[in-house]
N, C-alpha and C positions, 0 to 999 in steps of 0.2 A: 769532364768527359775523358774517358780513358783512351790511351794510345792503342791502336789496333795494328799490330805489325803485319798481320796477314794481308793487309790491304796495300802493302808497298808495291805490289804488282796488280795489274788490272785483272778482273775476274776472268777465269778461263772459259767459263760456260758461255755458249753462244745460243742457248735455247731461250724460249720465252720464259721469263720469271714472273710468276703470278703471285698476287697477294693471297692472304688466307681465303679459302673458298667462301663465297658469299651465298646467302640463301637465294633461291630462284624466284622469290616473291618479294613483295614490298613490305614484308613483315618487319623488317629492320628499320623502316623509315622513322618510327617514333624515337628509337635510340639514336639514329643519325641526327635528327633535328635537335635532340637533347644535347648533342655534342657541341652545340653552338649556344652562346649566351643570347637571350632574347634581345632583339633590337627592332621594336615595332616600327613599321614604315620604311625599313631599309630595302629599297628596290633598285639596287645599283650594282648587282653582281657583274654586269657587263663592263663596269668601270673598275671596280675594286671589290674582290670577294672578301667576306668576313673571315677572320681566323677562327677555327675551332678552339675550344678551351685548351685542348692539348697542345696546340701550337703556341698559345700564349705562355703556358706553363713551361714548355721546353725551351722557348726563347729566353724567358726570364732566368731559368736555371743556367743556360749557357752563358748569359751575360754575367751572372754571379761567378761562375767558374772562371771566366775570363778575368774578372776583377780580382779574383783571389790568386791568379797566376797558375791555375790548374788546367787551363785549356791547352790542347796540343793540335798541331797540324794533322797528325795521323788520326786523331779522334774526330776532327771535323770531316776528314776524308771518309770516315765510316758513314757519316750522314749522306755525303754526296753519292757514294756507291749504292747505299740502300735506296735512296730516292731514284737513282737511275733504274734500278731493278724494278721497283714498284711502278714507276711510270711505264716501263716496257710492258709490264703485265697489263696495265690499264688500257694501253692502246694496241695491244696485240702484236707487239714488235719483238723480234729476237733481241737479246741484250746487246749483241755486237752491232746493231743498227743505230744505237742511241748515243748521242753526244750531249754534253751538258754545257750550258752557258748562262748568259744573263738577259739577253734581249733578242727579240725577233729580228730587228733590223740588222744586228750583227751577223746573224746566221743568213739572213737574206743577202747581205753584202757578200758573204762567202760564195753563195750560189751565183750571184751576178758576176763575180770576178772569174768564175769558171766558164762562163759563156764565151764562145769564139767571137771574134770581131764580126760585125754585121749580122749578128743573130737577131731573130725576131722573138719578142716576148709578148704574149697576149695576157692582159690583166683585166680585172673588172673595173669599170668606170666608177669612181667613188669608193673604191676599196680603201682600207686603212693604209696610210702613207708608207708604213714600214714594209709593205708588200709591193710598193711601186717605186718609191724614191731610190732604193738601191740599184734598180735597173736603169732608171732615168739618169743616174750618175755616170753611166757608161756610154752616154750618147757620143762622146768624143772619139770613141773607137767604133762607131757605127751600130751599136746595139739599138734596135728600134723597139719601142714599147707601144703596142697598139691597145688602147683601152676601149672596151666594148661594154654594152649593157649586160647585166648579170644574166638575163634570160637568153642572151645571144652567145654566151661564152662558148659552148660546145660547137655551135655552128660556125664560129669565127676561127676555129683552128683550121689551118691550111697546110699543104705540104711544105710551105716555107717557114712554118712555126717551129722554133727550137724548144720553147718552154712555155707552159701555161702556168701562171702564178696567180693564186687566188686564195681568199679566206673562205673556208667552208661555210661559216656563218658570218654575215657582214656586220662589221662593227657598228655602223650608224643606225641600222634598223633591225638587225637580227635575221634578215632574209637568208635562206639557205640556197647554196649552189646545188644544182643537180649533178652531183659529183660523178655518178656512174656514167652519165652521158659525156661528161668532160673527159674522163679517163678513157672511155671507148674512142672518142674522137682523136685524142692524143695518140693512142696506140696505133690507130689506122695510118697516121702520117709519120710515126716515129718520133713524136715530140715527147719531152719529159713533162711530168706533172710535179708542181711544187705547191703543197697545200698548207695553209696556215690553220691550225686547229685551235687557236687561242680562244675564240668565241664559241667553241663547240665542245672540246674535251672537258668533261666534268658534268655535263648534263646530257649530251648526246653520245650514244655508243659509237665509237669510231674504231677503225682498223687502219693503222698507219701503213700497213703493207699494201694497201690499195693504191698507194701513191709512190712515186720514185723518191721524193723527199718531202718531209713535213717539218713544221716548226710549231712550237707552242710556248707562249709566255704563260706561266702557271699562276699568276697572281689574281686572276679573275675567277672563273668558274671552278678552278681547282683549289682556290682558297689558300694558296701558298704565299709567303712573303715575296714582295717584288724583288727581282734579282735572280729568279730561277727561271730558266728556259730550257727547252729540250729540242734537239734536232734528231730526226731519223733519216738515214740514208741507205738506199738499196746497196748491198755490198758491191755489185758490179760497177757502181758509180764512184766508189771511194777513190780509186786510183786516178780518176779524171778530174777531181776537185783539188785545187791547190790549197793546202792548209795555211792560208795567209795570216792566221792569228796564232800560229804555233808557238807555244811556250812550254815551260816545264811540265804543265799539266797535260800536254798532248803527247807526252812520251810514253813508250811502252811500259817502262818502269819510271813512274813519276819521281821517285826519290833519287834515282840515278840520273835524272834529266835536269837537275838544278844548275849545272854548269856545263860548258862546252869542253873540248871543241867539237865533239861528234854529236850528231843528231840521230836518235833512234825513235821515230814516232810509232805510236800504236798502229797496228796493222789494220784495225777496224775503224769504225766511226769515232772512236776515242781520240783519233788524231785531230779531230775538229773541236775537242774540248777547249773551253776558255776557263782560265783559272777562276775557281769559284769564290763568290762572296760568302764566306763561311757561315755567318749567322743566318743568312737566308736559307741555307740548306739544312740547318738544324730544324727550322720550322717546316721545311718541305716534307720531311718524313712523316710526322704525325698528321699533317694535312692529307697526304696520300692514303695513310692508313684509315683515317676517318672517312674519306670519300670512297673508300673501297668496302665500307661496311655493308652496302647493299649493291646489287647490280646497277650499273649506270642507267639501264632501261627503266628501273623503278624511279630514279631521280628524274629522268625525263618525264615520266608519266605524272609525277607530282608537280613539277615546274609548269608543264604545259597545261595541266588541268586548271591551275590558278590563272595563268595568262588567258586561256580561252574562256574561263569564267568571267574575267573582267571584260573581255571582248563582247561576250553575250550581254553583259550589263550595259555596255556602251552602244549596243546595236550593231556590232561588227561581226563579220564572219569569223569562224574558227580558223586558226592559222597553223596549229601544230608546232609552235615554238614558244619558248618562255619569255620572249621579248615582245612587248606591245609598244609600237612606235606610232605616235600621233603627230599630225601636222601642227606646228607651233611656231610660226615664223617670228612672232613678237615676244615669245617667252611667257605668254600669259598663263598657259596651262602649267608650265613648270613652276611659275611663281605661286600659283594657287596651291599646287601640291605641296610646295615647300612650306607655305603658311599652315597647312593642315598636318605637318609633321612627316611628310613623305620625302625620302631622299631618292631623287631620280637624276637623270642626266639630260642635258640639251645637246643634240647632235644634228648638224646639217639641216637646221631649220625645223627640227622635230624634237619632241620630248620622248626619251627612251625609258621605258619602265621594264625592269628585269626581275623576274621571280626566280628564287632559288630555294634551296632546301630549308632555310630558316624561316621562309615566309609561310603564311597560312591564310585562311579565309578572311581573317580580320584585316589583312592588308588589301585584299580585294575590296572589302567594304569601305576601307579608308579612301581608296582612290575613286571608287564609284560615287561615294557621297561627295567628295571634293569636286568632282566634275559635273555633278548634277546641275542642270540648268544651262550648261554651256552648249553651243551648237554642236551637232554631231561631228565627230572627227573621223579621220581615216588615216 
């Protein structure tokens, strides 16, 4: 991987950086599906996305370059900056809104630390812990976390609410938050919105600028290596958030920020960057390029058609999302699916079946046949 001296300073552009124009139809879906090695029965994108072939190749090449002593920090930085730009385009955010890191909980902790004492945070009951624990950790200074049912989230926002923190798609079951209602309710009382896109970006078209702050761990539906995560921050909020994880990579000029005594942080969301796990970002770039081959709406249509097709086979109503969640308190359904060669997840007393771009009608048949004869599920 060659050194890229032009990346010694952060990109000057603050506009939206888009990937190569994608066709406006689903015509590219066969090519997109062909970008993945076939893995029959893999229905677990909501836990761990599969890497496109190009990700495997790029990572293998990078490891070889490292082994041969040809890897460079500036060369790895090229991958980080390219991924930042591609992600910005994917979620419709200006480049200066985007910070890079490794985990959702780290960025959520940054947001939690910026809350004033005695602030009220409204969360979804049963949401993934990385969107709840960081706020509960500030109880000693009076931060109050009110957890409410998903369907009541917007109605639960009051004039005393400082922040609404929620996953757009719920981890355990795939249910979607009515984000427009939540954003409207928050604006009416002056509360901020913090939205986790982890279980949505990659299959659902999203616009990060609809929210004040978003976070996304990209190793699920975006099919990147674990260790890549993105934060978007509305520019007006940047000065109000203390960069508690500031290190050399948060500097305006990262290569001039390796040593003190002076600190000159990036003026934009880059001040919240966490020093990257380099090899993960090598894989992030081809993953984003592959997932940008078709409009995200076409991916949604493919994924949802398969999931709703399975629901129809099971006598369930269509749901318009790629996750089928079935009651399974004793794990019997998960065990039967595993015996038939399906890879699924057990979550919160339910079995979670997630369809993504590599799946096809044969996977619907596999699950439907495996569950034949069992009592109706919901």
